[in-house]
C-alpha positions as CSV (number, residue, x, y, z in Angstrom):
1,M,125.2,-96.4,100.7
2,S,128.4,-98.5,101.0
3,L,126.7,-100.5,103.8
4,I,123.8,-101.4,101.4
5,N,126.2,-102.4,98.6
6,R,128.2,-104.6,101.0
7,F,125.0,-106.2,102.2
8,V,123.8,-106.9,98.7
9,K,127.1,-108.5,97.7
10,D,127.4,-110.7,100.8
11,E,126.7,-114.3,99.8
12,S,127.5,-116.1,103.0
13,G,123.8,-116.5,103.9
14,A,123.2,-118.0,100.4
15,T,125.8,-120.7,101.1
16,A,124.1,-121.6,104.4
17,I,120.7,-121.9,102.7
18,E,122.2,-124.1,100.0
19,Y,123.7,-126.4,102.6
20,G,120.3,-126.5,104.3
21,L,118.5,-127.5,101.1
22,I,121.1,-130.2,100.4
23,A,120.6,-131.6,103.9
24,A,116.8,-131.6,103.5
25,L,117.1,-133.4,100.1
26,I,119.3,-136.0,101.7
27,A,116.9,-136.5,104.5
28,V,113.9,-136.9,102.1
29,A,115.9,-139.5,100.1
30,A,116.9,-141.4,103.3
31,I,113.3,-141.4,104.6
32,A,112.0,-142.7,101.2
33,A,114.7,-145.4,101.1
34,M,114.0,-146.5,104.7
35,T,110.3,-146.6,104.1
36,T,110.7,-148.9,101.1
37,L,113.3,-151.1,102.9
38,G,111.0,-151.3,105.9
39,E,108.1,-152.5,103.8
40,K,110.2,-155.1,102.1
41,L,111.6,-156.3,105.4
42,G,108.1,-156.6,106.8
43,T,107.0,-158.7,103.8
44,T,110.1,-160.9,104.2
45,F,109.6,-161.5,107.9
46,K,105.9,-162.2,107.4
47,A,106.8,-164.8,104.7
48,V,109.3,-166.4,107.1
49,S,106.8,-166.4,109.9
50,D,104.2,-168.1,107.7
51,K,106.6,-170.8,106.6
52,L,107.5,-171.5,110.2
53,Q,103.9,-172.0,111.2
């Protein structure tokens, strides 16, 4: 019974899961930012290219 109680009270796995969720959230935010930035850069380079021609 003490083994079960110790297992229920152990929160070290929860901490690892929380860090994983934070890392996933940061990755999603970074991907969204890079996608938006990439689109804006593409538009800017196209405008410069059009002006040069």
